[in-house]
VOGU-3710 file (C-alpha; in Angstrom, 3 decimals, decimal comma):
1> xxxxxxxxxx> -6,861/-74,954/-1,912  -5,816/-71,351/-0,664  -5,009/-68,783/-3,366  -2,068/-66,401/-3,073  -3,732/-62,913/-4,384  -0,313/-61,191/-3,854  0,775/-63,818/-6,520  -1,867/-64,065/-9,013  -1,795/-60,304/-9,187  -1,149/-58,792/-12,784
11> xxxxxxxxxx> 1,850/-56,485/-11,687  0,671/-53,843/-14,415  -2,836/-53,918/-13,070  -1,407/-53,587/-9,653  0,555/-50,397/-10,763  -2,334/-48,882/-12,614  -4,251/-49,212/-9,421  -1,341/-47,568/-7,419  -1,125/-44,625/-10,115  -5,273/-44,080/-9,773
21> xxxxxxxxxx> -4,656/-43,986/-6,012  -1,972/-41,767/-6,203  -3,522/-39,267/-8,588  -6,864/-39,501/-6,710  -4,979/-38,447/-3,697  -2,842/-35,599/-5,296  -6,283/-34,099/-6,568  -8,019/-34,600/-3,111  -4,873/-32,740/-1,512  -5,077/-30,002/-4,220
31> xxxxxxxxxx> -8,858/-29,491/-3,809  -8,242/-29,588/-0,301  -5,657/-26,691/-0,481  -7,707/-24,836/-2,922  -10,742/-24,711/-0,442  -8,241/-23,599/2,405  -7,082/-20,994/0,080  -10,504/-19,504/-0,810  -11,263/-19,547/2,820  -8,319/-17,456/3,612
41> xxxxxxxxxx> -8,753/-15,215/0,782  -12,441/-14,246/1,728  -11,114/-13,941/4,984  -8,373/-11,655/4,099  -10,686/-9,737/1,745  -12,989/-8,831/4,643  -10,131/-7,964/7,050  -9,082/-5,499/4,062  -12,416/-4,187/3,339  -13,926/-3,547/6,165
51> xxxxxxxxxx> -11,878/-0,811/7,942  -11,686/0,949/4,687  -15,267/1,291/4,024  -15,569/2,278/7,663  -13,293/4,583/7,235  -14,321/6,014/3,880  -17,518/6,343/5,175  -16,334/8,306/8,726  -13,727/10,901/7,117  -14,393/14,018/6,369
61> xxxxxxxxxx> -13,745/15,601/2,907  -9,961/15,835/2,701  -7,897/18,463/0,651  -7,768/17,730/-3,069  -10,562/15,060/-3,074  -12,701/17,725/-4,732  -10,296/18,193/-7,199  -10,584/14,300/-8,580  -14,283/14,176/-7,567  -14,846/17,024/-9,866
71> xxxxxxxxxx> -12,960/15,746/-12,463  -14,496/12,291/-12,646  -17,952/14,218/-12,992  -16,419/16,089/-15,893  -14,969/13,225/-17,629  -17,469/10,549/-17,568  -20,101/12,165/-19,658  -17,720/13,241/-22,079  -16,906/9,486/-22,542  -20,624/8,570/-22,558
81> xxxxxxxxxx> -21,316/11,050/-25,572  -17,550/10,434/-27,282  -16,801/13,939/-26,975  -12,957/13,387/-27,001  -12,462/16,829/-28,551  -13,970/18,492/-25,683  -11,634/21,149/-23,715  -13,465/20,196/-20,568  -10,675/17,184/-20,950  -7,958/19,750/-19,871
91> xxxxxxxxxx> -9,692/20,137/-16,109  -6,862/18,791/-14,112  -4,816/17,987/-17,058  -1,903/17,702/-14,712  -2,773/14,468/-13,481  -4,001/11,715/-16,360  -7,478/10,710/-16,327  -7,729/6,898/-15,292  -8,752/7,036/-11,665  -11,177/10,364/-12,249
101> xxxxxxxxxx> -12,897/8,386/-14,439  -13,268/5,351/-12,246  -14,353/8,113/-9,472  -17,100/9,137/-12,041  -18,139/6,057/-12,908  -18,695/5,075/-9,359  -20,885/8,196/-8,699  -22,916/7,758/-12,128  -23,903/4,217/-10,930  -24,608/5,665/-7,419
111> xxxxxxxxxx> -26,830/7,895/-9,009  -28,562/5,245/-11,305  -29,037/3,091/-7,986  -31,037/5,791/-6,229  -28,363/7,198/-4,295  -27,812/4,591/-2,013  -24,490/6,019/-0,626  -23,441/9,883/-0,395  -21,286/11,374/-3,280  -18,342/11,422/-1,441
121> xxxxxxxxxx> -18,416/7,949/-0,322  -19,466/6,650/-3,814  -16,588/8,617/-5,395  -13,887/6,728/-2,442  -15,132/3,406/-3,457  -12,679/2,764/-6,551  -10,017/3,538/-4,092  -11,361/1,182/-1,195  -11,603/-1,292/-4,322  -8,142/-1,343/-5,378
131> xxxxxxxxxx> -6,662/-1,170/-1,991  -8,351/-4,407/-1,244  -7,151/-6,015/-4,369  -3,453/-5,049/-3,472  -3,245/-6,829/-0,454  -5,063/-9,891/-2,013  -3,023/-9,971/-4,557  0,168/-9,969/-2,245  -1,139/-13,087/-0,813  -2,292/-14,566/-4,018
141> xxxxxxxxxx> 0,794/-13,860/-6,226  3,307/-13,886/-3,539  3,069/-17,364/-2,166  5,263/-18,497/-5,026  8,545/-16,384/-4,382  8,139/-15,691/-0,846  6,107/-18,814/0,547  2,431/-18,900/1,969  3,044/-17,886/5,572  5,206/-14,874/4,248
151> xxxxxxxxxx> 2,718/-13,669/1,934  0,030/-14,020/4,135  1,476/-12,325/6,951  2,650/-9,569/4,869  -0,965/-8,994/3,253  -2,395/-8,982/6,575  -0,068/-6,512/7,825  -0,865/-4,059/4,794  -4,565/-4,935/5,234  -4,664/-3,090/8,509
161> xxxxxxxxxx> -2,066/-0,753/8,295  -3,330/2,446/9,401  -1,430/4,349/6,519  -2,637/2,306/3,618  -6,057/2,149/5,076  -6,214/6,084/5,506  -5,316/6,746/1,700  -7,341/3,487/0,561  -10,458/5,432/2,305  -9,928/8,536/0,072
171> xxxxxxxxxx> -10,749/9,200/-3,547  -7,188/9,904/-4,238  -5,204/8,765/-7,226  -2,181/7,370/-5,568  -4,031/3,810/-3,805  -4,971/2,837/-7,527  -1,548/3,964/-8,718  0,029/1,957/-6,051  -2,138/-1,469/-6,719  -1,234/-1,597/-10,606
181> xxxxxxxxxx> 2,403/-1,395/-9,946  2,530/-3,633/-7,247  0,627/-6,354/-8,999  2,963/-5,868/-12,153  5,849/-6,445/-9,678  4,215/-9,356/-8,294  3,468/-10,828/-11,624  6,782/-10,475/-12,820  8,313/-13,629/-10,977  5,322/-15,563/-12,330
191> xxxxxxxxxx> 6,384/-14,468/-15,754  9,560/-16,260/-15,682  8,044/-19,906/-16,324  4,972/-17,842/-17,989  6,429/-15,425/-20,700  3,178/-14,355/-22,122  2,528/-12,634/-18,594  5,556/-10,151/-19,552  3,023/-8,065/-21,551  0,248/-8,596/-18,823
201> xxxxxxxxxx> 3,175/-6,750/-16,387  3,789/-4,080/-18,759  -0,040/-3,457/-19,189  -0,297/-2,906/-15,518  2,381/-0,396/-15,241  0,517/1,350/-18,377  -2,645/1,861/-16,230  -0,612/2,734/-13,171  0,967/5,410/-15,401  -2,639/6,693/-16,826
211> xxxxxxxxxx> -3,526/7,032/-12,872  -0,631/8,958/-11,768  2,728/9,393/-13,803  5,423/8,396/-10,624  4,013/4,820/-11,753  6,897/4,908/-14,060  9,367/4,510/-11,176  8,637/0,791/-11,128  10,293/0,487/-14,645  13,904/0,367/-13,404
221> xxxxxxxxxx> 12,999/-2,346/-10,832  11,412/-4,412/-13,548  14,122/-3,963/-15,898  16,833/-4,744/-13,398  15,456/-8,051/-12,246  14,664/-9,434/-15,796  18,356/-8,546/-16,791  19,747/-10,214/-13,465  17,605/-13,173/-13,769  18,129/-14,034/-17,446
231> xxxxxxxxxx> 21,783/-12,717/-17,994  23,135/-13,601/-14,648  21,395/-16,045/-12,689  20,045/-18,032/-15,761  23,684/-19,319/-16,707  24,066/-21,047/-13,260  21,119/-23,031/-13,419  20,831/-26,589/-14,377  20,531/-26,765/-18,410  17,037/-28,477/-17,944
241> xxxxxxxxxx> 16,068/-25,663/-15,433  16,821/-22,401/-17,750  13,848/-20,909/-19,520  14,598/-19,748/-22,786  14,932/-15,965/-23,757  11,393/-15,172/-24,588  12,437/-12,172/-27,199  8,910/-11,978/-28,736  7,103/-11,749/-25,436  9,590/-8,910/-24,497
251> xxxxxxxxxx> 9,048/-7,287/-27,896  5,134/-7,320/-27,240  5,473/-6,224/-23,643  7,494/-3,189/-24,702  4,734/-1,896/-27,050  1,998/-2,968/-24,386  2,910/-0,407/-21,774  2,649/2,836/-24,016  -0,330/1,439/-25,529  -2,351/0,705/-22,365
261> xxxxxxxxxx> -1,349/3,989/-21,131  -2,519/5,773/-24,344  -5,826/3,950/-24,163  -6,503/4,900/-20,363  -5,904/8,455/-20,898  -8,547/9,780/-23,689  -7,774/13,248/-22,629  -4,550/13,153/-24,789  -6,211/11,516/-27,906  -6,768/14,579/-29,741
271> xxxxxxxxxx> -3,328/15,908/-29,749  -1,272/13,161/-27,985  2,286/14,664/-28,239  1,426/18,341/-27,372  -0,967/17,222/-24,520  1,147/14,927/-22,571  4,180/17,858/-22,967  2,100/20,272/-21,447  1,300/17,628/-18,784  4,890/17,033/-18,280
281> xxxxxxxxxx> 5,800/20,457/-18,301  3,224/21,352/-15,526  5,170/18,383/-13,259  8,490/19,861/-14,340  7,778/23,455/-12,965  6,146/22,046/-10,067  9,375/20,098/-9,573  11,723/23,078/-10,068  9,580/25,901/-8,038  8,706/22,656/-5,167
291> xxxxxxxxxx> 6,244/23,237/-2,940  5,679/24,004/0,739  5,927/21,187/3,014  6,528/20,309/6,704  9,236/17,600/7,386  11,341/16,656/10,424  10,535/19,770/12,438  11,382/21,914/9,288  9,465/23,924/6,265  10,959/22,967/3,258
301> xxxxxxxxxx> 10,317/23,569/-0,753  12,169/20,639/-1,815  12,457/17,471/0,145  15,927/15,696/0,553  16,555/12,252/-0,854  16,067/10,562/2,803  12,413/11,501/3,136  11,252/7,958/1,682  13,270/5,968/4,031  12,223/8,411/6,698
311> xxxxxxxxxx> 8,521/8,321/6,014  8,502/4,751/6,179  10,048/4,344/9,622  7,490/6,938/10,911  4,405/5,399/8,976  5,202/1,661/9,212  5,482/-0,380/12,197  9,240/-0,566/13,168  8,734/-4,324/13,890  8,417/-4,546/10,188
321> xxxxxxxxxx> 10,797/-1,783/9,204  13,906/-2,641/10,990  13,707/-6,252/10,403  13,564/-5,477/6,849  16,618/-3,319/6,930  18,419/-6,312/8,463  16,935/-8,824/6,170  18,489/-6,495/3,338  21,960/-6,497/4,363  21,693/-9,984/5,452
331> xxxxxxxxxx> 20,462/-11,023/1,852  22,618/-8,678/0,136  25,653/-10,334/1,349  24,279/-13,967/0,588  23,691/-13,097/-2,950  27,171/-11,441/-3,216  28,487/-14,526/-1,477  27,003/-16,745/-4,096  28,102/-14,861/-6,944  31,785/-15,042/-5,547
341> xxxxxxxxxx> 31,497/-18,768/-5,534  32,132/-18,469/-1,744  28,490/-20,434/-0,708  26,534/-22,946/-2,729  22,621/-22,237/-1,972  19,886/-23,135/-4,214  19,829/-20,893/-7,396  16,227/-20,878/-7,452  16,299/-19,549/-3,685  18,804/-16,776/-4,449
351> xxxxxxxxxx> 16,518/-15,880/-7,280  13,759/-15,299/-5,151  15,589/-13,575/-2,801  17,324/-11,208/-5,199  13,705/-10,499/-6,715  12,458/-8,939/-3,507  15,576/-7,274/-2,901  15,988/-5,612/-6,467  12,153/-4,624/-6,053  12,715/-2,949/-2,454
361> xxxxxxxxxx> 16,241/-1,177/-3,339  15,442/0,067/-6,806  11,875/1,572/-5,714  13,354/3,243/-2,904  16,154/4,733/-5,193  13,838/5,726/-7,512  11,016/7,378/-5,161  13,597/9,057/-3,326  14,617/11,080/-6,482  11,154/12,899/-5,812
371> xxxxxxxxxx> 12,057/16,321/-4,828  8,531/17,353/-4,006  6,231/15,335/-1,472  3,215/17,317/-0,291  2,348/14,024/1,666  3,258/10,734/2,803  1,079/9,317/0,283  3,855/9,788/-2,237  5,598/6,804/-1,034  2,837/4,327/-0,601
381> xxxxxxxxxx> 4,168/2,025/-3,518  7,308/1,270/-1,040  5,014/-0,353/1,543  4,573/-3,671/0,033  8,009/-4,819/-0,466  8,870/-3,215/3,052  6,284/-5,231/4,327  7,321/-8,566/2,591  11,127/-7,972/3,625  9,981/-7,050/7,102
391> xxxxxxxxxx> 8,129/-10,333/7,599  10,844/-12,322/6,255  13,206/-10,531/8,250  11,290/-11,483/11,377  10,759/-15,075/10,158  14,573/-15,474/9,929  15,260/-14,165/13,337  12,492/-16,106/15,201  13,565/-19,349/13,468  16,969/-18,820/14,330
401> xxxxxxxxxx> 15,978/-18,185/18,235  13,705/-20,940/17,864  16,415/-23,385/16,623  18,731/-22,477/18,986  16,775/-22,872/22,027  15,166/-26,075/20,665  18,659/-27,452/20,236  19,699/-26,655/23,638  16,655/-28,208/25,121  16,443/-31,345/23,063
411> xxxxxxxxxx> 20,314/-31,901/24,339  19,317/-31,695/27,623  16,164/-33,903/27,171  18,447/-36,380/25,472  21,076/-36,463/28,239  18,251/-37,374/30,796  16,620/-40,064/28,714  20,312/-41,808/28,375  20,658/-41,431/32,065  16,980/-42,738/33,139
421> xxxxxxxxxx> 16,188/-45,030/30,502  18,197/-46,478/27,392  14,531/-46,795/25,536  13,073/-43,319/25,716  9,400/-43,020/24,186  9,874/-40,671/21,115  6,296/-39,907/21,389  7,367/-37,722/24,201  8,984/-35,465/21,950  6,180/-34,908/19,752
431> xxxxxxxxxx> 4,551/-32,037/21,747  7,607/-30,558/21,751  8,264/-30,583/18,220  4,606/-29,167/17,843  5,258/-26,394/20,201  8,605/-25,894/18,274  6,634/-25,137/15,035  3,418/-23,353/16,557  5,109/-20,571/18,967  7,421/-18,676/16,429
441> xxxxxxxxxx> 4,442/-18,809/14,127  2,412/-17,559/16,509  4,743/-14,940/17,787  5,696/-14,014/14,169  1,894/-13,291/13,433  1,559/-11,032/16,515  4,843/-8,985/15,874  3,910/-8,437/12,021  0,270/-7,792/12,413  -0,185/-6,504/16,466
451> xxxxxxxxxx> 1,568/-2,953/15,976  -0,795/-1,866/12,922  -4,110/-3,725/14,534  -3,502/-1,455/17,609  -2,716/1,872/15,764  -5,746/1,241/13,402  -7,919/0,393/16,282  -6,842/3,173/18,773  -5,628/6,429/16,428  -8,743/8,277/15,433
461> xxxxxxxxxx> -9,080/8,895/11,657  -5,607/6,482/11,368  -4,044/9,561/9,795  -2,265/10,250/12,770  -0,572/6,978/13,359  3,279/6,550/13,537  5,371/3,619/14,586  5,985/2,335/18,016  9,375/4,725/18,162  7,429/7,799/17,286
471> xxxxxxxxxx> 4,121/7,152/19,555  1,535/8,220/17,282  2,676/11,798/17,279  3,303/13,326/13,654  3,374/16,911/15,022  6,905/17,490/14,707  7,953/14,727/12,454  5,474/15,023/9,240  2,878/17,072/7,871  -0,627/16,443/9,133
481> xxxxxxxxxx> -2,927/15,579/6,310  -6,115/15,225/7,521  -7,790/18,534/8,219  -10,692/17,651/10,522  -12,959/20,356/9,879  -16,312/18,264/10,108  -15,305/16,864/13,803  -14,237/20,251/15,067  -17,871/21,772/13,957  -19,512/18,873/15,175
491> xxxxxxxxxx> -18,104/19,776/18,623  -18,477/23,240/18,633  -22,379/22,489/17,505  -22,564/20,612/20,759  -21,397/23,605/22,849  -22,674/26,913/21,274  -25,813/28,491/19,655  -26,555/28,388/16,375  -25,641/30,549/13,444  -22,176/31,578/15,148
501> xxxxxxxxxx> -19,623/32,815/12,589  -17,070/30,392/12,115  -14,016/30,982/9,887  -12,649/27,919/8,122  -8,851/28,335/7,704  -8,125/26,861/4,302  -7,949/27,095/0,630  -10,265/24,369/-0,408  -13,519/25,165/1,607  -15,817/25,660/-1,351
511> xxxxxxxxxx> -15,485/22,027/-2,150  -15,805/21,100/1,437  -19,277/22,839/1,880  -21,719/20,576/-0,164  -20,488/17,351/1,683  -21,550/18,880/5,224  -25,121/20,457/4,682  -26,121/20,304/8,117  -23,038/22,203/9,505  -23,665/24,605/6,899
521> xxxxxxxxxx> -27,169/25,128/8,007  -25,904/25,406/11,789  -23,104/27,789/11,407  -22,304/30,833/9,141  -19,088/29,462/7,748  -16,687/31,185/5,600  -13,365/30,478/4,013  -10,075/32,221/5,064  -7,308/31,393/2,757  -4,249/32,234/4,503
531> xxxxxxxxxx> -2,015/30,763/1,774  -3,204/33,443/-1,102  -0,404/35,557/-1,709  -2,997/38,404/-1,696  -4,030/37,641/1,752  -3,224/40,147/4,365  -1,940/38,611/7,556  -3,537/41,182/9,879  -5,939/41,259/13,092  -8,550/42,971/10,471
541> xxxxxxxxxx> -8,673/40,003/8,492  -10,013/37,904/11,242  -12,329/40,410/12,874  -16,246/39,215/13,098  -15,600/35,783/13,527  -16,602/33,913/16,904  -14,413/30,926/16,280  -11,523/29,955/13,720  -10,906/26,324/12,817  -7,223/25,813/11,932
551> xxxxxxxxxx> -5,850/22,872/10,670  -2,347/21,882/11,808  -0,693/21,418/8,373  -1,207/25,503/7,991  0,450/26,064/11,318  3,472/23,835/10,732  3,956/25,279/7,077  4,739/28,694/8,547  0,771/30,372/8,897  0,513/30,949/12,943
561> xxxxxxxxxx> -2,615/31,625/14,741  -3,467/35,374/14,516  -2,626/37,532/17,912  -5,082/37,221/20,679  -6,233/33,753/19,571  -6,174/30,650/22,039  -7,196/27,108/21,467  -10,344/25,569/23,241  -10,466/22,393/21,548  -8,280/19,751/19,707
571> xxxxxxxxxx> -9,311/17,136/17,221  -6,557/14,396/17,575  -5,739/11,141/16,486  -3,375/9,310/18,965  -1,227/12,326/19,871  -1,651/14,018/16,577  -3,347/17,032/16,289  -5,219/17,551/13,479  -6,737/20,749/13,729  -7,967/23,270/16,609
581> xxxx> -10,813/25,475/17,419  -9,400/29,017/18,205  -11,219/31,985/20,063  -10,440/35,222/21,362
//
């Protein structure tokens, strides 16, 4: 007698088995996704780390690096001996010490390991590492608010951005500051569902401020989004989706920011208020007096408010900045329509778009308030939101075009299918569907990543890169940052006899000499500081030199070549001239 298995199986047992299979399938899928995420993260880390390490190894010592390297070597022994009262904490007191402590730690570890790296390379490692963490953070934390594809492509665009790679390869303060406040901004979205993250956000802001004071300019963006989400958007959510107001976590976060700053700034511990005010006074005086800078073919002491946007359009690909601008306008209109109840999109989607828009607009507005900007590195914190908005704008544009083409193509196919056969095989459409998804994604990746990749691989030293509209030529647009003394002297060494007397024009040559011992032995090198107010700009001041190495940034800022000298060689990156060798 046959047995009906389906009829005799206990429904509860069957349901349990089905649930087990579902849970098993879910675990398997999540495990697979986790493995893919891990592989992508490893690949992204390699793509980010490799160019930064190579450039850090290649680049000559750059203006101001010696200040932070020296500061690091002074501060670390003070910490090791718990000598908080030492006056040596006042070295470079105008900038907080956190990055310099990291630099000193890296140099000390390198010394303990037997000097596998040169001191300059060791001092640059913290910036390399922080620049890499910034890129990984955009991918890891940006997937939830922006989507995996947008987060990954924005991260890749910044991983190989010549602008970010260059400043990640230097022992500067800015990349570490940028990384801290970018991670804080990205965590803000996750804090909505996990309010214990608000103190983490402000902790990172405090560390950013302990790296460089302009980090505090991110605070309005954070406060504005929190206010928007909880007091404007939250009431529009279904009751079951409304997060409670986390007053306790906000209070803790409010206290954590100054505490983290204080803990990371041992230089002010003996007299917190007076030393902090002294440091602020220096910054205020600097802001009032200005700093000589070349911008848009002009010599200025204070930069105009449009400098931040101008810098972004020059130092980032036009295929990111222009779509970012268009996306911002489109998204702003969409959000306004939503709040006027003229459209009914998903409030969560509106929140995600408002989050990016507030981050971008608030940062752009705040950093535009800086009236001195000695270099483009002042605006590095603007790069992450611009990259994300740019990739988002490109994605919307390509999606719209692809849908338009696909609908026209599908309509034609349906007419032909109806005419030729009433039983058209749906399988014939599958390759087209796959192509419709694949081509826009591939094109999006090429447009988002390609220009930066080409710039990084073709512009020597990366600093001379500019967007497609400016053809890798900073000479008449921005102050050229890279001095290129080493490259100039290496060329000269291959063309001239030893011990030629060479004048290195600039004000930080004494810090440059220890990192180039072979060239110091090959030539008779002397510093010629044309920026010194006591310097006499006469032919006599340049007598006795066989050659002069003249960085472009000095010529840009109104220090012309002496009469009778002409250029015999240029160190360039793209069409940007870093420096020139002069001879009578």
